[in-house]
Legacy VTK file of the C-alpha trace (Angstrom):
# vtk DataFile Version 3.0
C-alpha trace
ASCII
DATASET POLYDATA
POINTS 417 float
0.000 0.000 0.000
1.215 3.470 -0.835
2.680 5.383 2.105
1.209 8.889 2.170
3.155 11.880 3.409
-0.051 13.408 4.743
-3.496 12.173 5.750
-5.064 15.479 4.656
-6.700 15.815 1.245
-6.334 18.872 -0.970
-9.942 19.981 -0.454
-9.214 20.269 3.280
-6.102 22.345 2.561
-8.247 24.708 0.497
-10.729 24.893 3.389
-7.896 25.860 5.751
-6.871 28.616 3.326
-10.394 30.004 3.628
-10.897 29.896 7.407
-7.214 30.513 8.388
-7.441 29.452 12.039
-9.723 28.340 14.877
-9.301 28.111 18.625
-10.812 24.652 19.171
-10.798 21.655 16.850
-12.878 18.554 17.563
-12.109 15.480 15.512
-14.523 12.576 15.085
-13.019 9.465 13.466
-15.650 7.289 11.857
-16.359 4.347 9.611
-19.846 3.019 8.847
-21.477 4.861 11.764
-24.599 6.172 10.041
-26.883 5.461 13.015
-24.845 7.410 15.587
-22.687 9.997 13.824
-25.412 12.651 13.534
-26.127 12.556 17.260
-22.432 12.831 18.156
-21.915 15.793 15.810
-24.952 17.595 17.230
-23.897 17.068 20.846
-20.346 18.231 20.145
-21.606 21.325 18.337
-23.960 22.176 21.208
-21.114 21.822 23.676
-18.837 24.115 21.692
-21.544 26.763 21.258
-22.743 26.644 24.864
-19.486 26.424 26.792
-17.027 28.188 24.506
-19.040 31.008 22.882
-16.047 33.341 22.800
-13.859 30.893 20.879
-13.925 29.932 17.216
-14.456 26.216 16.756
-14.605 23.567 14.059
-15.735 19.939 13.898
-13.728 17.677 11.614
-15.309 14.350 10.664
-12.439 12.147 9.511
-13.968 9.204 7.659
-12.387 5.950 6.560
-14.397 5.597 3.363
-17.708 4.523 4.875
-19.943 2.460 2.606
-23.148 3.592 4.313
-24.538 7.120 4.862
-22.101 8.146 7.585
-20.731 11.179 5.742
-24.179 12.273 4.556
-25.594 12.063 8.079
-22.619 13.963 9.470
-23.325 16.783 7.033
-27.059 16.774 7.752
-26.670 17.011 11.526
-28.064 20.309 12.794
-25.399 22.524 14.319
-25.199 26.248 15.209
-24.183 28.489 12.323
-21.059 29.733 14.063
-19.600 26.213 14.387
-17.562 25.202 11.354
-17.787 21.682 9.985
-15.806 19.626 7.505
-16.426 16.019 6.470
-13.761 14.237 4.474
-12.160 10.876 3.746
-8.621 10.756 5.081
-5.638 9.526 3.055
-3.352 6.674 4.037
-3.506 3.289 5.744
-7.105 2.435 6.707
-7.607 2.714 10.440
-8.541 4.869 13.381
-4.950 6.008 13.847
-4.728 7.433 10.348
-8.027 9.191 10.956
-6.477 10.787 14.056
-3.359 11.657 12.085
-5.520 13.832 9.844
-6.869 15.563 12.971
-3.339 16.183 14.283
-2.215 17.658 10.970
-5.290 19.864 10.651
-4.828 21.141 14.209
-1.333 22.336 13.343
-2.490 23.930 10.093
-5.285 25.815 11.897
-3.023 26.971 14.740
-5.522 25.760 17.337
-5.346 26.233 21.086
-7.056 22.960 22.035
-7.949 19.661 20.347
-10.494 17.031 21.339
-11.527 13.743 19.771
-14.693 11.730 20.348
-15.718 8.290 19.121
-18.507 8.178 16.551
-20.530 5.375 18.191
-21.323 7.191 21.444
-24.932 7.252 22.627
-24.323 8.827 26.034
-22.286 11.852 24.948
-23.655 15.211 26.124
-22.574 18.815 25.494
-20.918 18.738 28.921
-18.445 16.142 27.653
-16.977 18.787 25.353
-16.586 21.186 28.264
-14.949 18.582 30.485
-12.501 17.445 27.791
-11.563 20.834 26.296
-11.493 23.140 29.317
-8.298 21.767 30.975
-6.441 22.205 27.682
-7.673 25.746 27.100
-6.892 26.926 30.617
-3.444 25.329 30.509
-3.972 23.006 33.475
-3.302 19.896 31.342
-1.549 18.835 28.165
-3.554 15.619 27.831
-7.034 14.768 29.127
-8.092 11.129 29.417
-11.719 10.061 29.941
-13.031 8.436 33.095
-16.363 6.605 32.797
-18.724 4.235 34.508
-18.923 1.178 32.272
-20.758 -2.116 32.393
-18.765 -4.892 34.060
-18.519 -6.795 30.758
-17.568 -3.741 28.695
-13.961 -2.854 27.935
-12.393 -6.233 28.666
-9.212 -5.429 26.714
-8.874 -2.336 28.882
-9.639 -4.118 32.138
-7.643 -7.282 31.561
-4.610 -5.944 29.681
-4.177 -2.257 28.942
-5.135 -0.714 32.284
-3.162 -3.034 34.586
-0.131 -3.089 32.243
-0.002 0.702 31.887
-0.458 1.213 35.617
2.237 -1.294 36.548
4.778 -0.257 33.912
4.650 3.515 34.191
3.295 4.013 37.693
0.274 6.058 36.596
-3.351 5.249 37.376
-5.105 6.156 34.125
-8.315 4.141 34.220
-9.296 4.372 30.545
-6.077 4.605 28.522
-7.895 3.499 25.354
-11.184 5.238 26.105
-11.370 6.983 22.727
-12.422 10.430 23.937
-9.425 12.645 24.631
-8.248 16.242 24.796
-4.715 17.415 24.067
-2.642 20.505 23.437
-1.215 21.558 20.052
2.324 20.786 21.224
1.315 17.181 21.760
-0.377 17.051 18.343
2.888 18.279 16.806
4.766 15.515 18.624
2.312 12.895 17.361
2.602 14.026 13.739
6.381 13.830 13.555
6.571 10.259 14.863
7.266 7.656 12.181
4.529 5.184 13.116
1.929 5.662 10.401
2.521 2.329 8.695
2.317 0.371 11.969
-0.518 -0.748 14.257
-0.568 2.798 15.654
-2.304 3.775 12.405
-5.113 1.397 13.338
-6.569 0.519 16.767
-3.234 1.026 18.492
-3.681 4.806 18.376
-5.413 5.345 21.746
-2.860 3.556 23.914
-0.056 5.102 21.859
-1.363 8.626 22.506
-1.846 8.008 26.220
1.518 6.327 26.728
3.397 8.996 24.780
1.692 11.783 26.744
2.698 10.150 30.040
6.282 9.434 29.055
7.038 12.621 27.157
6.377 14.790 30.186
2.955 16.270 29.440
0.615 16.967 32.353
-2.099 14.309 32.271
-5.483 14.566 33.992
-8.634 12.475 33.871
-12.100 13.904 33.473
-15.226 12.147 34.677
-17.800 11.817 31.888
-20.386 9.660 33.645
-21.840 6.553 32.033
-20.419 5.364 28.739
-22.982 3.842 26.404
-21.707 2.943 22.950
-21.549 0.141 20.403
-20.239 -2.388 22.923
-19.794 -6.030 21.965
-19.966 -9.380 23.685
-16.459 -9.989 25.111
-16.588 -13.427 23.483
-16.890 -11.873 20.024
-14.043 -12.216 17.576
-11.872 -9.239 18.495
-9.325 -10.200 15.839
-7.468 -7.156 14.465
-8.353 -4.842 17.357
-6.884 -7.193 19.954
-3.707 -7.718 17.969
-3.204 -4.045 17.179
-3.756 -2.835 20.736
-1.600 -5.501 22.406
1.165 -5.155 19.799
1.259 -1.428 20.462
1.461 -1.951 24.227
4.459 -4.252 23.727
6.096 -1.931 21.191
5.794 0.996 23.598
7.403 -1.074 26.342
10.537 -1.178 24.226
10.348 2.512 23.375
9.951 3.593 27.001
11.930 0.922 28.817
13.898 3.725 30.487
10.750 4.616 32.436
9.451 1.203 33.474
12.722 -0.471 34.270
12.939 1.249 37.606
10.730 1.391 40.685
8.521 4.322 39.719
6.603 6.034 42.530
2.887 5.460 42.022
0.981 8.482 40.706
-2.747 8.862 41.263
-3.900 10.934 38.274
-6.263 13.779 39.105
-9.928 13.215 38.181
-11.870 16.379 37.379
-15.553 17.268 37.885
-18.667 15.413 39.004
-21.947 14.597 37.294
-25.192 14.684 39.280
-27.373 12.717 36.869
-26.279 10.149 34.342
-27.966 7.380 32.344
-28.114 3.854 33.679
-25.670 1.285 32.407
-26.991 -0.899 29.618
-26.633 -4.645 30.031
-24.057 -6.439 27.897
-24.453 -10.145 27.329
-21.557 -12.564 27.313
-21.365 -16.071 25.858
-19.504 -18.148 28.431
-19.591 -21.143 26.099
-17.867 -19.199 23.329
-15.177 -18.037 25.761
-14.677 -21.648 26.856
-14.390 -22.941 23.294
-12.008 -20.163 22.225
-9.705 -20.998 25.126
-9.816 -24.793 24.850
-9.472 -24.985 21.062
-6.813 -22.288 20.926
-4.810 -23.788 23.764
-4.811 -27.179 22.088
-3.650 -25.638 18.809
-0.907 -23.404 20.222
0.355 -25.587 23.067
3.740 -26.230 21.352
4.244 -22.466 20.968
3.434 -21.822 24.619
6.186 -24.258 25.494
8.674 -21.906 23.780
7.361 -18.733 25.399
6.051 -19.327 28.891
7.846 -19.910 32.155
7.662 -23.594 33.119
5.598 -22.943 36.242
3.127 -20.767 34.352
2.786 -23.368 31.619
2.189 -26.130 34.169
-0.602 -24.102 35.759
-2.166 -23.482 32.345
-2.064 -27.212 31.617
-3.937 -27.809 34.867
-6.595 -25.237 33.941
-6.997 -26.667 30.450
-7.347 -30.236 31.721
-9.785 -29.128 34.401
-11.996 -27.259 31.948
-12.007 -30.145 29.490
-13.213 -32.318 32.350
-15.954 -29.758 33.128
-14.358 -28.703 36.383
-14.003 -25.102 37.535
-10.300 -24.306 37.938
-9.791 -20.553 38.174
-7.611 -18.712 35.676
-6.614 -16.051 38.190
-4.984 -12.640 37.858
-1.741 -13.874 39.446
-1.155 -16.297 36.586
-2.533 -13.899 33.977
-0.134 -11.102 34.928
2.887 -13.396 34.660
1.717 -14.769 31.310
1.466 -11.267 29.872
4.888 -10.441 31.266
6.273 -13.615 29.637
4.879 -12.534 26.278
6.087 -8.954 26.740
9.617 -10.220 27.307
9.585 -12.581 24.327
8.074 -9.894 22.080
11.167 -7.723 22.511
13.435 -10.607 21.433
11.201 -12.210 18.810
12.754 -12.365 15.337
9.802 -14.043 13.640
6.334 -12.656 12.870
5.414 -10.562 15.921
1.772 -10.348 14.894
1.603 -14.111 14.972
3.133 -14.042 18.438
0.409 -11.686 19.681
-2.280 -13.771 17.995
-1.461 -16.768 20.162
-2.169 -14.740 23.309
-5.818 -14.513 22.239
-7.001 -17.934 23.512
-5.382 -17.225 26.884
-7.113 -13.846 26.981
-10.467 -15.535 26.404
-9.695 -17.941 29.214
-8.910 -15.116 31.623
-12.037 -13.213 30.565
-14.150 -16.309 31.208
-12.803 -16.604 34.766
-13.322 -12.880 35.368
-16.905 -13.021 34.070
-17.683 -15.985 36.299
-16.236 -14.148 39.286
-18.303 -10.982 38.753
-21.422 -12.550 37.258
-23.581 -11.800 40.302
-21.883 -8.517 41.204
-22.927 -5.010 40.299
-20.658 -3.137 37.911
-19.369 -1.044 40.816
-18.505 -4.212 42.745
-16.808 -5.643 39.651
-14.698 -2.493 39.464
-13.151 -3.495 42.793
-12.090 -6.782 41.186
-10.420 -4.860 38.343
-8.608 -2.691 40.861
-7.375 -5.709 42.813
-6.057 -7.235 39.595
-4.150 -4.029 38.822
-2.457 -4.322 42.205
-1.425 -7.883 41.353
0.229 -6.624 38.160
2.110 -4.051 40.235
3.206 -6.640 42.765
4.466 -8.921 40.006
6.430 -6.233 38.209
9.549 -7.694 39.832
8.830 -10.884 37.852
8.958 -8.878 34.606
12.157 -7.099 35.595
13.837 -10.376 36.457
12.958 -11.725 33.019
14.657 -8.688 31.496
17.652 -9.101 33.828
17.235 -5.578 35.160
16.031 -6.395 38.643
18.424 -5.480 41.384
17.949 -7.963 44.191
LINES 1 418
417 0 1 2 3 4 5 6 7 8 9 10 11 12 13 14 15 16 17 18 19 20 21 22 23 24 25 26 27 28 29 30 31 32 33 34 35 36 37 38 39 40 41 42 43 44 45 46 47 48 49 50 51 52 53 54 55 56 57 58 59 60 61 62 63 64 65 66 67 68 69 70 71 72 73 74 75 76 77 78 79 80 81 82 83 84 85 86 87 88 89 90 91 92 93 94 95 96 97 98 99 100 101 102 103 104 105 106 107 108 109 110 111 112 113 114 115 116 117 118 119 120 121 122 123 124 125 126 127 128 129 130 131 132 133 134 135 136 137 138 139 140 141 142 143 144 145 146 147 148 149 150 151 152 153 154 155 156 157 158 159 160 161 162 163 164 165 166 167 168 169 170 171 172 173 174 175 176 177 178 179 180 181 182 183 184 185 186 187 188 189 190 191 192 193 194 195 196 197 198 199 200 201 202 203 204 205 206 207 208 209 210 211 212 213 214 215 216 217 218 219 220 221 222 223 224 225 226 227 228 229 230 231 232 233 234 235 236 237 238 239 240 241 242 243 244 245 246 247 248 249 250 251 252 253 254 255 256 257 258 259 260 261 262 263 264 265 266 267 268 269 270 271 272 273 274 275 276 277 278 279 280 281 282 283 284 285 286 287 288 289 290 291 292 293 294 295 296 297 298 299 300 301 302 303 304 305 306 307 308 309 310 311 312 313 314 315 316 317 318 319 320 321 322 323 324 325 326 327 328 329 330 331 332 333 334 335 336 337 338 339 340 341 342 343 344 345 346 347 348 349 350 351 352 353 354 355 356 357 358 359 360 361 362 363 364 365 366 367 368 369 370 371 372 373 374 375 376 377 378 379 380 381 382 383 384 385 386 387 388 389 390 391 392 393 394 395 396 397 398 399 400 401 402 403 404 405 406 407 408 409 410 411 412 413 414 415 416
């Protein structure tokens, strides 16, 4: 595939020549979101008009070539006359990251003061979300704003089981939703993003969110979290085929470990990241179903297929415990795939990833059955809990990852006894 020097099309450059500059730019990456895009555009526009009336603002819908009416619905959404809008198809590798790249480039061209991005499948977004995301950037109290939501206990399993505990343990920062999708950032950070040579990697796809968050933390930008209330969006059954998204996110986490080893290879003091604002009323969480049988089958079949590979990668004790779990499940017994084992398995893979000379995507693919196994055990554990009670389980798991960081450092031979 051709590697483009820019994700911006010429018609957008001409638009910039006309409007010159704006204070606030909101980007909305999208692909086949015809049912939700109009609502998101309208809510964003209301937020800009209501909370930032003294600032010029534009909404940029960065589309991946939708085959439905996403672009048409984005144009038809009713917005105040003083809010600018542009809908375009970005150029470059297909993926959310390339869509964001177009936003970064446009922000620089328009000399903006603050940038925000929101996912196109949101159904709980309100005008206040724009205020909460943009305000810390405009007033200079933050360089990067991460979202903080209430989510259903079965929503965000990649976040809960991998990205959150890994990020917290590695870099010593408690950012609850590092791949939340709805962020604010300063123009200096956008300029940093643009110059990085990552736009033909998984960062150009679903790896973008964790890449942005991790770079902001490690490049010295002030990071805050902002509470947005309940997140309701196009959530999926955790047992669904996550395929490319899983691979791209996990590969990016491992890649960033190598990039920022200087920051995780020491005993970082833990940082509780500030959470801004409160919301008095918010919608109720929507139930998300989960197929326990599908999770079981994904684990058992995948484990049987990849068992010889696990023998190359995993610590002997971890592999022996996995064998016990597999045999127990095949015999319809209920052995727990606990967070202690899960954290060490991910650390095993993280270590091997840095040394691996073969296909690294294939390496990440073979984590997937183990991920399904861990998700099954987590879902069983929290099945009769409320989502708030399940959050305590997620927090306890994050502490286990922190406690086992010494295991990771020993694997890398950088642990000082």
